[in-house]
N, C-alpha and C positions, 0 to 999 in steps of 0.2 A: 395738513400743510396749508400755510397762508397763501393768499393770492400772489401771483407773479408780479414783481415790481418792474415796470417797463419805463420808468421815467428817464433812464439813460439809454434807451434803445437806439437813439440816433447818434450817439457818441462814436466817433471814428475809431476803429480798432484794426490792428494788423494781425494777420495769421502768419506766424513765422515757424519755419521748420528748423529745429535745433539739432545739431549733431549729437549722437548718443553720448560721446565722451563729455561734452560740455553739459548736457542735460544731467548727467550723474553728478558733476561738480556743483551745479546750481541746486540740485535737490539736497545735497549734503549741506550746502550753505543755508538753504531755507529751513531745513530741519533744525539747524543749530540756532538760527535767529528767530524762527517762527514768523518771519516777515513775508517772504515769498512775493515781493513786489519789486519789479525792475524800476529803478529810480536813478536819474542822472543828477540828483542833487547831492551835494557834499555836506549839507547842513547836518549838524549833530541831531540824532534822534529821528532822522528821516527813514530809518531802516537800512539794511545792508545793501550796498551798491552792487548790483549784479552786472552792470555794463553801462556804457555810455555810447550813444549814437552820434557819429561824426559824419558830416557831409563835406566832401572835397570837390575839387573842380570836375566839371562834367556831370554833376548831380550823382556822383557815386557815393553811396552811403556805406559806412562801416560801423560795426559794433566793436568797441574797444573794451577789453576786460580789465578790471582793476588788478592791482598787484596781488590782492588776496585770492584771486580766482585762478592764478597761474598753476598749471599742473603739467606733468610730463606728457608731451605729445599734443598739447592743446595750444594753438597759436594765440598771440595776444590780440590779433585783429581778425575779424570775419567780415567778408564782403556780403552785403545784403543784396541779393540778386532777385529782381522782380520776376514773379511768375504769374501766369494767368490764373484766374479764379477757377475753382472746380466747375465742370459743366453743369448747367442748370441753374447757376446763380446769376441773378440779375436784379432788376427792379422789383419784379413780382416775387421772386424767391431769393432771399438773402440769408447769409450766415450771421449768427449773433453769438456773443459771448455770455455764458451763464455763470453765475456765482451763487454759492450757498453760504450763508452765515451760520456758524456754529451756535447752538443754543447757549444761553448764559450758563456758566459753570461747567462747560464741556472741556474736553481735553485740549482743544485748540480754541482759544478765545478770538484769535484773528480770523480774517476771512480766508476760506479755502476756495481758491479760484480754479476754474477749469474751463477750457475751451470746448464748445459744443456746436453742432449744426442745428439750426432752427429753421424750419420751412415756413412759408407764408400761411400754411394751413393751421399753424399754431402748435405743431409738434415740437418737442424739445428733447435733447439728450445731453448729458454732461458726465464727465469722468474726471477724477482727480489726476494730477500729474503722476506718471509712472504706471497708470492702469490699475492701481490698487484702490482700496476703499479709503474714503476721506477720513481725516482724523475726527474722532468723535462718533463714527458710525456711518451708515449709509444715508441716502436722501431722506429717509423717514425721520432720521434724527436731526436733520437740518431743514427746518420748516420754512426758513426765510430765504426764498429764492428771488433772484433779481437778474435783469438783463443789464450787463455792463457796457455793451457797445455793439456796433454793427461792423462786420468785416468788410473793409473797402479795398484792402490790398493784401496780396499774398507774397511772402518773401521767403527765400531760402538762404540760410547762413552758410556761405561757402568759404572754406579756409584758403583764400587765394591772395597772392601778393604779386607785385610787379617785379619782373626780373630786370637785368641790366639793359635789355633791349626794349623795355617798356611793355612787355607782354604779360598778360595775367596768367600766372601758373599757380599750382597748388603749393601750399606752404610745405617746406622741407620737414619740419617737425611733425606735421600731420601725416605726411607720407611715411615717416618712420613708424608712427603709431599704427597706420593701416598695414604696413608690411609686417610688423610684429604680430598683429592679429592674424594675418594670413598664415604666417609661419606656425603659430600656435595651433591654428585649425588644421594645418596639414600634418602635424605631428602624429605619428602612428602610435596608437595606444596598445596595439597587439604586438607581442613579441614572440619569437620562436626560440624555444630552448630545449635542452635535452630532458628526457623523462627518466627519472631514477626509480620508478616503481615497477620495473620489469619483473623483478623477482616476486613481488607481491602478486602481480597479474598471473604469473605462472603457477603460483600456489593456489590461487582462486580457481584457475582452469583445471588443475589436477583434482582439486576437491570436488568440483562439479562433475568431472568425468567419473570419479569414484562413486558419487551419489547415483549417477545414471547406471553404472554397472550393477550396483546393489539393487537398484529398482528392477533392472532386467532379471537379475537372479531371483528376486522375490516373485516376479510375475511368472517366470518359468516354473518355479516350485509350485505355485498355486495351480498352474495349468496341469502339471503332472499329478498333483493330488486330486484334481477334478477328474482326470482320466482314470485314475485308480479307483475312485469312488464309482464311476460309471461301470468299470469292469466288475466291481463287486456286485453290482446290481444285476449282472447277467445270470441267466439260468445255468445250472450245471450242464456239462456236455451230455447231450441226449444220445441214446442209441440210434442207429440208422433207421430202424423201423419207426420209432417214435417221431423222429424228425421228418420222415417222409409223410407220415399221417398229418403232421402240422402243415407241411407244405401243400399237400393235396387240399386241405381245407382252405388255405389261403388262395390257391388258384381257383377254387370254386367261388370265392368271393370276388376275385378279379382275375381276368385271363392273362394279364401281363404285369410283371413286377420288376422294379429296379432292384439291383443287388443291395443297395443301401437300405431300401425299404424292408427287404426281407431280413436283413440283420437287425433292424429296429424291432421287427415283429417277433423274431425268434430268439434274439439275444444269444446267439451261438457264435463260437469262434469262426473267424473268416474262412480259414482253410477247411475246417470240418463242414461248414455249411456249403461251401463251394463244391466240395467233393460229392456230397449227397445230392446237391441241386443238379449237377451236371449229369447225374444218372437218370433223372426224370424230366429234365427240361433242357431247352436249348436257347442260347442267346441270339436274338435277332440282329442281323447285320444291316438290314435296310428296312424301309417302310415306316409307317407311323409309330411302330413300337421299337424303333432302333435302339440297341444296347439294353433292351429289357428281356427278361426271361419269360418264355411261354412253354407250357407242357408239351412234351413230345406227343405226336399223334396217338400212339398206343396208350397214353395215360390220360387222354382227354375224357371228359365225362361220358361220351357216347361209346368209347372204345375200351374204357377201363375194365368193364366186366368181361368183355370178350378176351381181353389180354389175360385177365386172371384165370378164365376157364382154360385157355390154351396152355398157360403155364402149369395148371393143375393136371391137365391131360398129359403133358410132356413128362411131368414128374411121375405120374402113374405108369406110363409106358416104360419109363426107365426102371421102375421098381419091378415090373413084370419080367423084363428082360434079365434082370439080375436073379429072379427066382428060378428061371429055367436053367 
């Protein structure tokens, strides 16, 4: 990028706030004519006239729009109301206007002007009208940058006119435009209506319910099959003496057993195991082995042999009595 041209840095410039509706009309006119310059000259070839500044009594300035700029809701005259400059601007820190010239052969051969704030430290910023990219590309494609002036006054374009009493009031056409914008913004885009897809929803719900029932049936069938396989793995029903021998060996390994653990060890039917178990063991009602089975005192390791001898003696006495 070439050096910044500051030859016009002391030229007086105004910073004017333009209403959105008028800015849109001006942008359309500038896009058509590719001039983009406000000019109060009526000479031919001087570019399209965007407005004329008129000063009336009391140093009140107006901007009058030409006939070609009239649009619905836009007044013909705008009052230029003086406003204070932004804070921090003064002799040491001033605002300047920057412009970029399109390179030769670009899409826009005319100057693309933009207002920007420039500090005394030398920093600069510029943007084309409307916030978009300048015609022909960004600043890298516009190497010729220059300062077109220094902002000495800040003005607001206010659509105000004098009423019959001589008071300044807002223009009626502009008020209509603002009112129409407000009404459009307040329009409700969401509406409430009836829903005709109830039958479809019911069909979907019934289909999902049917799928859930089928899933439950499948899971129950799998559980039943698993239980049947587990039953098939059980041993055949043992005789009482064989089962008692197995239980005695288990109680030698552990003095207290839960009923579920005995079922897992013996793999015998519940009722059959319980009937045999209650003949040799008792279920504890309290203590650390609550709800577990322990051998009866006469079947414990120390008393088992004595019990067997007593039983044999009783059987022999019964046999002798029968012989007499």
